[in-house]
Structure formats: structure tokens, C-alpha cells
N, C-alpha and C positions, 0 to 999 in steps of 0.2 A: 348744882345747876341742871343736872340731868332731869330732875323732876319737872322743871319748866318745859323742857322739850317734850317729855312724855305726856304731860297734861294737855299741852296744846295739840299734840298728835291725836290723843284720845278724843278731844273735842271735834277735830276735823273728821275722824272716822264716824262719829255719831252723826255729824251733819251730812256726810256722804251717804250713810244708811238712809237718812230721811229723804235726801235728794233722789235716791234710786226710785222712790215711789213717783217722783216727778219726771223720771226718765232723763235726768241730767247725766253728763258725762262722768265716767268713773275717774277716781283720783289717780289710779295707777295705770300705766300703759306700757306696752312692750317697746323694745328698742329696734334697732335695725335687724334685718334678716340674719346678718352675720352674728350680731350679739345674741339673738334668740337661739341660734344654732349652738353657741358656746354655753350660754347660761340656761338654756331650756325654756320651754314655753311657760313653766310655772313661776319664773322669776320676772318681776317687772319693777319699774322704778318711777319715782316722782323727783325730778331733778331741781335742786335749788341753785346749783352752780356747776358749770362745766367749762374746762379749758380757760379758767380765769374770768369768766363772764357770769354774773349773777342773772338768773331768770327773774325779771322784775315781777311778772304776773304770778309766777309760782311762789316767790318769796312773800308776796302780799297775802297769801293764804296761811303763811306761818310767820307772822311778824316777830313774835317773841323769839323763835328759834333763829331767825335771820339776824336780829339785833344782837343776840347772845354770841353767835358765831363771829360777827363782825368785831365785837368787843374783845373776844379772846385773841384776835389777830393771829389765827392759825396760818402757817405758810401753805395754803391750799394748793393742790397740784392736780393736773390732768383731769380726772373725772370730777374733782371738787367735792360736792356734797349732794347726796340724794337719800331719800327714804326708799328702802328696798323691801319688797314683799315676796315671800315664798309661799305658794299656795299648798294646801294639804296634799300629801302624797307625792310631792314633787321634790326635785333636787337638782343641784348644779353638778354636772359631770366633772371629773378631774381635769384640770387645765392649769396653765401658767400664763400670767400676763407678760412675762418676759421683761419686766421693768424693775430692776433692783435699785432704782434711784428714787423710789417713792415707798412710803409705808401707808397702810390702810387701817383705820380704826372703825370698828362696828360698835355703836351704842345700842345695847339691847333695849327694845321697847315692848314688844309683845313676843314672848318666847314660850310657846307651848312645850310641855314635857316631851322629851324624846328628840327634839331638834338638835342637830349636831353640825359641826364644821371640822374639817380635817385639813391640816397643813403639813405637808411632808408625811411623817409617820405619827404625828400627834393629833389626836382627836379629842375634842371637848365641846361643851355647849356654851351658849351665851348666858349672861346674867342680866336681868332687867335692871336698868339704871347704871350699868357699868360698861366700861370700854374693853373690847377685845382687839388687840393690835396685831397685825400680821404683815408679813412680807409676801406679797402676791406673786413674786417671781418664783417662789416655790410652788410646786403643784398643790392645788387645793380644791376642795369640793365641799358641798353642803347637802343636807337632807332634812326633810320635814315629814316624818311619818305620822304626824298627828292629824286630827280632823279640823284644825284651825289654821288661819294664816299666821305666818311668822313675820315680824317686822323689826327691822333694824335701821339705824341712821348710819350711812356710810360716809366716811370722811377720808379723802386722800390728801396726803401732805408730803412735801419734799423730805427726803431722807436727811436726818440731821448731820450725817457725815459728809454731805456735799459741801464743797468749798464755794465761795462766792462766784468764782468764774464758771464753775460747772452748773450751778443753779441758774445763773444769768443766761448761759448758753441754752439750757433746756427750756427756760421760760420764753426765749426768743423763738425757738423751734415750734413750741406749742401755740404761741401767739400767732405765728405765721400760718400754722395749720388751721387755727380757728378762723382767721381772716379768709383763708382759701375756701373753707366749708361754707362760710356765710356769704361768699361772693365778693368780698372786698378786694381780694386779689384775683384777677381774671385768669382763666386757664389759657395758656399759650401752647399751641401745638409745637412739638419739637421740630427743629429745622430740618432734620433728616426725614421727617414725615410730611413736610409741607409739599403740596403739589408744585412741580416745576412750571414756571411760566416761560413759554416758548418765545424766543426773540427772532424775528425774521432776519435772515441773512441779508447783508447789504444795507441795513438801515443804520448801522453804526451806533453812536451814542444816542441819537434821536430815537431809534427803535428801542434801545434799552430803557430810556427815560419813560417812553409810553408804556412799556411793559410793566415798569415799577409803579407808575402813577395811575394806571388805568386807561391811558390813551388820550387824556385831555391835553389841550395845547396850552392852557393857562396855568 
């Protein structure tokens, strides 16, 4: 099935090259400032799924890939699924994600000669059409010394050694995080940081009620 993803990706790259003449937006984009600091400016991604939520508009650009991933019923986790690009002469500095409860697979799509990935003390390259699976809680880094872009499909999934309770707990935490980031869960200032509301002496319960409700009588 890897060839289905690779062929669709190639077609999208060709369309993107044609659209550049029309000044359309690029397929890949950077992440947050923190992510760019960790991954470097040469790394960018096109996300299909993140924190359990599929990006409908992005998936529409890769319908065959999306349908295939759904059919495989992979226990996707955290970052979910994204196409990742590494520009020529760039690399990702050594770092660790600090999450040993997930594993990450890279499907090689466009791998120029000389590209490498190092996890712990082991260094190797990707193979086009094949998966490379790693534990990103170990220190890892990448490099692209070639003159071409390197492309892989990244898939995060829950570690198979998690039990049902552990996975359910992690899914709850990341679902809550996703809802917070999307604004579904409002931010509440901690009580010890909330400004104190003065209550006039001698007003008793009436003064306290006005202070709490804003002073209205009704």
C-alpha cells in the first residue's frame, strides 16, 4: 500500500510546482516558534491528523492516503500523521521528545542519497516505500546534506505495551489538551492569582453579596 501514498504525494508535489507559478500557498509550513527552535528552520510539515483530530481540509488534498490510514485502524497518538519535509543542507539537532509511551514510524517517500537519521548511537537512512520505526524518547537527529528535499510520512501511534487503563488515561489528557488549545475549554485564572474584591466594613452579608455579584440589587 505504500505505493498508493507515494504516488498521491508525487501528484500533489507536481500540482504544487504548477501552482507556484500562480503564487498559490506552499504545501508545507513551519510550526510554532518552539517547534522551529527544536526542529530547525529546514523542517516543515503538512498535518493530516493531530491530537486525535483529522484536518478535514488537508485530508481532502490526500484522499487516498486518508482512506488508507482509516482502513488500517492504526492507534494514532499525539502528533498523529503528517508529511514532513527536510530542505537541502539542513538537519534536526539532537533532541528527545520525552514520551516513551508512543512509537513513531517514518514512511520513506523521497529520500536523496546521503540523508540520515540517528537514534541513540545508531545511524541509518530511510528506504523509499518502507517504514522506519523509532522511539523518540531516545535522543535523535537527522540530516539532509543533499541538494534536494527529503520527504517522509510520519505516523505516531500508542506504544503496544500500554495497557488499556494507561492508554485511556493518556487519551483523556491529550483530548483535554486539544480542547484547551482549540478554545473549547476556557482558561481560568488560578484562585491565588485572581484580584481580591474589597468588601466595605459594616455592610455585612449585603456588602459581600454586592461584591460577588457586581453590586446589583436584583
